[in-house]
BAMIZA-316488 format. One line per field, with one value per residue (C-alpha): residue number from 0; residue in one letter; z, y, x. Coordinates in steps of 0.5 Angstrom, whole numbers. Each point is the difference from the previous one (the first is absolute). Layout:
<sites>
seq c(NUM / ...)
type c(A / ...)
z c(Z / ...)
y c(Y / ...)
x c(X / ...)
</sites>
This chain:
<sites>
seq c(0 / 1 / 2 / 3 / 4 / 5 / 6 / 7 / 8 / 9 / 10 / 11 / 12 / 13 / 14 / 15 / 16 / 17 / 18 / 19 / 20 / 21 / 22 / 23 / 24 / 25 / 26 / 27 / 28 / 29 / 30 / 31 / 32 / 33 / 34 / 35 / 36 / 37 / 38 / 39 / 40 / 41 / 42 / 43 / 44 / 45 / 46 / 47 / 48 / 49 / 50 / 51 / 52 / 53 / 54 / 55 / 56 / 57 / 58 / 59 / 60 / 61 / 62 / 63 / 64 / 65 / 66 / 67 / 68 / 69 / 70 / 71 / 72 / 73 / 74 / 75 / 76 / 77 / 78 / 79 / 80 / 81 / 82 / 83 / 84 / 85 / 86 / 87 / 88 / 89 / 90 / 91 / 92 / 93 / 94 / 95 / 96 / 97 / 98 / 99 / 100 / 101 / 102 / 103 / 104 / 105 / 106 / 107 / 108 / 109 / 110 / 111 / 112 / 113 / 114 / 115 / 116 / 117 / 118 / 119 / 120 / 121 / 122 / 123 / 124 / 125 / 126 / 127 / 128 / 129 / 130 / 131 / 132 / 133 / 134 / 135 / 136 / 137 / 138 / 139 / 140 / 141 / 142 / 143 / 144 / 145 / 146 / 147 / 148 / 149 / 150 / 151 / 152 / 153 / 154 / 155 / 156 / 157 / 158 / 159 / 160 / 161 / 162 / 163 / 164 / 165 / 166)
type c(M / P / E / V / A / S / I / S / Y / S / N / E / D / S / R / Y / D / S / F / L / Q / D / F / I / E / D / R / E / M / M / A / F / W / N / L / F / F / L / D / S / D / N / Q / G / V / F / F / R / T / S / E / N / G / Q / P / V / I / K / G / R / Y / G / A / K / A / G / H / S / I / A / G / Y / H / S / F / E / L / N / Y / L / A / H / I / Y / L / R / S / Y / F / E / R / P / V / L / E / H / R / K / F / T / L / Y / F / R / P / D / S / A / S / H / L / K / S / I / N / V / L / P / D / F / F / R / P / G / A / M / T / L / S / A / L / T / V / N / G / R / R / L / E / C / K / G / R / T / N / F / Q / I / T / L / D / T / A / E / P / N / G / P / V / I / V / E / F / Q / P / T / A)
z c(-166 / -5 / 6 / 2 / -7 / -1 / 6 / -2 / -6 / 3 / 5 / -6 / -4 / 6 / 0 / -7 / 1 / 5 / -5 / -5 / 4 / 2 / -7 / -1 / 6 / -3 / -7 / 3 / 4 / -7 / -3 / 5 / -1 / -7 / 0 / 5 / 2 / -8 / -2 / -8 / -1 / 2 / -1 / 7 / 7 / 6 / 6 / 4 / -1 / 5 / 1 / -5 / -6 / 0 / 0 / 6 / -3 / 6 / 3 / -3 / -3 / -5 / -3 / -4 / -2 / -6 / -4 / 4 / 7 / -2 / -3 / 6 / 4 / -5 / 0 / 8 / 0 / -5 / 4 / 7 / -3 / -3 / 6 / 4 / -4 / 0 / 7 / 3 / -5 / 2 / -6 / 0 / -1 / 5 / -5 / -4 / 6 / 0 / -4 / -1 / 1 / -4 / 3 / -2 / 5 / -3 / 3 / 0 / 6 / 5 / 3 / 5 / -1 / -3 / 2 / -5 / 3 / -4 / 3 / 4 / 2 / 7 / 4 / -1 / -6 / -4 / 0 / -4 / -4 / -4 / -1 / -5 / 0 / -6 / -3 / 7 / 3 / 8 / 6 / 2 / 7 / 4 / -5 / 3 / 0 / -7 / 2 / -5 / 1 / -6 / 2 / -4 / -6 / -5 / -3 / -4 / 1 / 0 / 6 / -1 / 5 / 0 / 5 / 2 / 4 / 7 / 0)
y c(-22 / 2 / 4 / 4 / 2 / 2 / 4 / 4 / 1 / 2 / 5 / 3 / 1 / 4 / 4 / 2 / 1 / 5 / 3 / 1 / 3 / 5 / 1 / 2 / 5 / 3 / 1 / 3 / 5 / 2 / 0 / 5 / 4 / 0 / 1 / 6 / 3 / 2 / 6 / -2 / 6 / 5 / -5 / 1 / -4 / 1 / 1 / -4 / -4 / -3 / -7 / 0 / 3 / 7 / 5 / 5 / 7 / 4 / 5 / 0 / -7 / 3 / 4 / -5 / 1 / 1 / -6 / 0 / -1 / -4 / -5 / 0 / -2 / -5 / -3 / 0 / -4 / -5 / -1 / -1 / -4 / -5 / 0 / -1 / -6 / -3 / 0 / -1 / -5 / -7 / -4 / -7 / 1 / 5 / 2 / 3 / 5 / 3 / 7 / 4 / 7 / 4 / 7 / 4 / 5 / 7 / 1 / 8 / -2 / -2 / -5 / -5 / -5 / -1 / -3 / -5 / -3 / 2 / 4 / -2 / -7 / -2 / -2 / -7 / -1 / 0 / -3 / 1 / -6 / 3 / 6 / 2 / 7 / 2 / -7 / -4 / -4 / 2 / -4 / 2 / 2 / 1 / -3 / 5 / 6 / 4 / 6 / -1 / 3 / 3 / 0 / -6 / 3 / 4 / 6 / -1 / -7 / -5 / -3 / -6 / -2 / -7 / 0 / -6 / 0 / -3 / -3)
x c(147 / -6 / -4 / 6 / 1 / -7 / 0 / 6 / -4 / -6 / 4 / 4 / -7 / -3 / 7 / -1 / -8 / 2 / 5 / -5 / -5 / 6 / 1 / -7 / 0 / 6 / -3 / -6 / 4 / 3 / -6 / -3 / 6 / -1 / -7 / -1 / 7 / 1 / -4 / 0 / -5 / 6 / 6 / 1 / 1 / -5 / 4 / -6 / -6 / -5 / -1 / -5 / 4 / -2 / 5 / 1 / 0 / -2 / 5 / 7 / -1 / -4 / 6 / 4 / 7 / 4 / 3 / 6 / -3 / -5 / 5 / 4 / -6 / -2 / 7 / 1 / -7 / 2 / 7 / -4 / -5 / 5 / 4 / -6 / -3 / 7 / 1 / -7 / -4 / 2 / 4 / 1 / 7 / 3 / 6 / -6 / -1 / 7 / 1 / 6 / 1 / 6 / 3 / 5 / 2 / 3 / 7 / -2 / -5 / 5 / -4 / 3 / -6 / -6 / -7 / -2 / -6 / -6 / -6 / -6 / 3 / -1 / 6 / 2 / -4 / 7 / 7 / 6 / 1 / 6 / 4 / 5 / 4 / 4 / 0 / 2 / -5 / 0 / -2 / -7 / 2 / -6 / -5 / -5 / 5 / -2 / 5 / 5 / 7 / 3 / 7 / 2 / -4 / 4 / -3 / -6 / 0 / -6 / -3 / -4 / -5 / -4 / -6 / -4 / -6 / 0 / -7)
</sites>
C-alpha cells in the first residue's frame, strides 16, 4: 500500500510541476505584453510588435489611435488573452479552465439568435457546460451548438454561457 501512495504522490507532483511551468509561461506572456506592447513614453499601445519586442511602426501601424480606440484594443487583447490562457493552458483541475461570458441582447436589435463562441477558437475546441437565460438554467442542447436562440429571452435579459475546453 505505501508504494501506491508514493506513486500517486509522485504523479500528482509531476502534474503540479507541469502546472507551475504553464504558470511561468503565462507570466512570461503577460510580461511580454507589459514590456513591449505598451508605449510608456507616449501613453499608448502599439498595435503590433515583432517577436523580439520591437514595435512595428511602418505604414499604417505607425499611426496610433486616440485614447478610446487604443483603450478598445487594450481591452480586447486583455479579454482574448484571458480566455485563451483559461482554455489552452493545462491546469491540474479541469474546472479551472472553464470561463463564463455574459450577454445582454438589446431588444431593439430584433435578433432571433446570437453566436456566443469567442473569436478564433478552432472547431471542436469548446463545449457549452452551462447556459442560463433570464435566470433560468437551460439544458445545453447540442453542446457544440453556440448559436443561442433568443425566443426564450425577455427583452434585454441576461444570457450567461459557461464554456469548457474539450482538450
